[in-house]
N, C-alpha and C positions, 0 to 999 in steps of 0.2 A: 583413781583417787577416791577416798571415801568422806562423806561428811560435807560436800560442798553445800553451802547456802545459796539461795536464790535472789536475796535481797540485793539491789544495787548499792553500791558503796558510796557514801556521803562524799560529795565533791568539794574542792577547796572553796573558800568563801570569796568570791568575786563575782563583780555584776558586769554583764555584757551590756554596755550602754546603747550601742547600736552597731549594726554592721552594713555597710553600703557596698554596692556593687560599682566598680570603677570600669574604665575601658579596658585596662590592663590587669585587672584583678579586683581584690576586695581590700577593705581597711577594717581592722579589728580594734576596737575601742575597750580597755579595761580600766575600771575605776576600782582602786583597792586601797583603804585607808586614806592617807593623804596624796596618793599617786594617782594621775590620770595618764593613761599610756596609750599610744597611738602605734599601731604596727601596720606597715604596708608593704606591698610588693612593688619594688622599684626596678624594674628591668631596664630602663632607660638611663640609669646613673652610671657614669664611667669614672672609675677610681682615679682621683687625682686631677681631675678636669675642673677648670674654673667655670666652664660653659655649662655646668649641670643647672637644671632649672631648680631643683631643691638642693640645698647644701646641709651636710651633717659635720658635726663637731669631731667625730671619730670614724675611721674607716678600718673595719677588721677582715682581712683576708685570711680565712681559716686554714686554707691548704694552698698548694702550688698548682691545683688543677684547674681546668677551665671552669669558670663560674657559671652554674646553672641556675643558682638561686640567689637573689639579691634582696634581703629585707631591711627596711628602714625602721627604725624605732625612735620615737619621740616621747619624753617623760617630762611631764609638767608638775610642779608642786607650787603651792601658794607662796608668794613672795620671793620667788626665785626665776631666773630665766630658764627656759625650757632646755633640756639636755637631749642630745640627740647622737645617733650612731647609725652605721649602715653595716650589715654582715653579708660577706660573700662566701659561698661554699659550693663545692663541686658535688657529684653524685646525682642522684636523679632529682629534677627540679620540683620544688615545693610551692604551693600556693598558700594564701592567708585564708584561714577559716577559724572557727570558734574553738578548735582544739590545738591551734598552732602555738600557743603559750599560755602559761599560768603564772600567777604572782603568789609567792608564799613569803610572808615577812618583808624582807627588804631585798628579795631577790626575784628577778624575772628569769623564767625558764622557757626557752623558745627553740621550736624545730626550724632548721635551716639546711636545706639539701640532705646530706647524709648525717647532719651532725645534731647533737643537743648541746645548746650554749646556756650558760648562766651568765646574767648580767647583774650587777650590784645597782641597787636603786638608791638615790636618784641619779647618780653619776654615770650609770650605763658602763662601768668599768667591766672589761670581760674577765670572768674569774676562770672559767674552764669551757672546753668545747670538744668533747670526744666524739668520734665517728661511732654512732651507735647502730648503724645498719651498713651493710655493704652497697645497698643501692639508695633507699631514700627514708628519711624520718618522717611519717606522715602526720604524726602528732605527740603530743606529751600530756600525760594525766598524772594525778597525785593519788596514791592510795593512803588515805588516813589511817586505816587500820594497821598498816606495816610500815607507815612512816617512810615512804620511798617514791621515787618517781618511776613511772613506767612509759617507755618508749614504745609506740606503735610503729614499727618499721615495715617496710614493703617485704623483706625476706625474713626478718627476726622481730620477737618481742623481746624487750630487754627491761631489766630491773637495774635502776641507777640510783646510787646514793647521793646525798648532798654534797659530796666532795667530787662528784662527776666520775666515779668509778663504776664500770658495769659489773653487777654482782652475779648475773647470769643471763644467758639469752637463750631463746627457744625458736625453733624454726619448724616448717611444715613441709608438705609435699610440693606446695605452689606458693604464690605471693599472697600476701594477707590483705586482699583488696575488697572484700566483700562484707566486711563488717567487724566491729570492735565493741565489747561492753566490759565494764569494770565492775566487779562484785567484790564483796569484803575480803574473800580468801583466794580468788582466782580471776582469770581473765578468759573471756569467751571470744574466739576469733574465728573468722571465716574465710578461707582461701579462695583462690580464683575459680577452683572446681566446686565451690560451695560445699566443701567439706568443714566440719566444725571441730575445733579444738578447745580444749579446757587447759589452761595453764596456771600451776599452782603459784601464787606469788611468793610464797615462803621459800621455795625450792627451785623453781622453774621446770618442775616435772611436767610433761606434757602428755595428754592423752587425746587421741582421736575419738570423738564420740558419735560420728556418724555425719550424714548429709543434712543441709539446712531444711 
């Protein structure tokens, strides 16, 4: 690829209020416009049970496989009762961290298991939930310059549009577990063997550029 710029891409406008470590994971708080959103890893929740410590208004089972990831979402807005849901997905298990979710306008995009989900705010209605990786979706990013979502998967990097369609996916020689950086026109990602790749955002073209 020719002409890659080295400036880091501008990130979406959201404020990470705080991130606290719990016994069974982390909680991510996002404040965007009128919304205050809490996202947590809730592995002890049982679908359909009245004995759960925490209750959710909606349960979304995203596939028929064994649930390896269970993420609860609570959305608060002034003058209204909180909205809540819990998402269940298969694939590799995901934890909650600062790149687990982003808010753009009235939509929340969240990585759960092997899926990238879109929830409408504040109701938390589920709009779409494609499997973006054959194993795990580690996180979701927004490319301002290309007006698209980028999924950091264990096996693939994918460009996803706002209708939930995968426009391209790119893979390497091993899992993408050692680093991810978003630039205006490309993604830099490092695999398990510390080999570095550049992935062009416009096309998905991938170049191996050497070791880290």
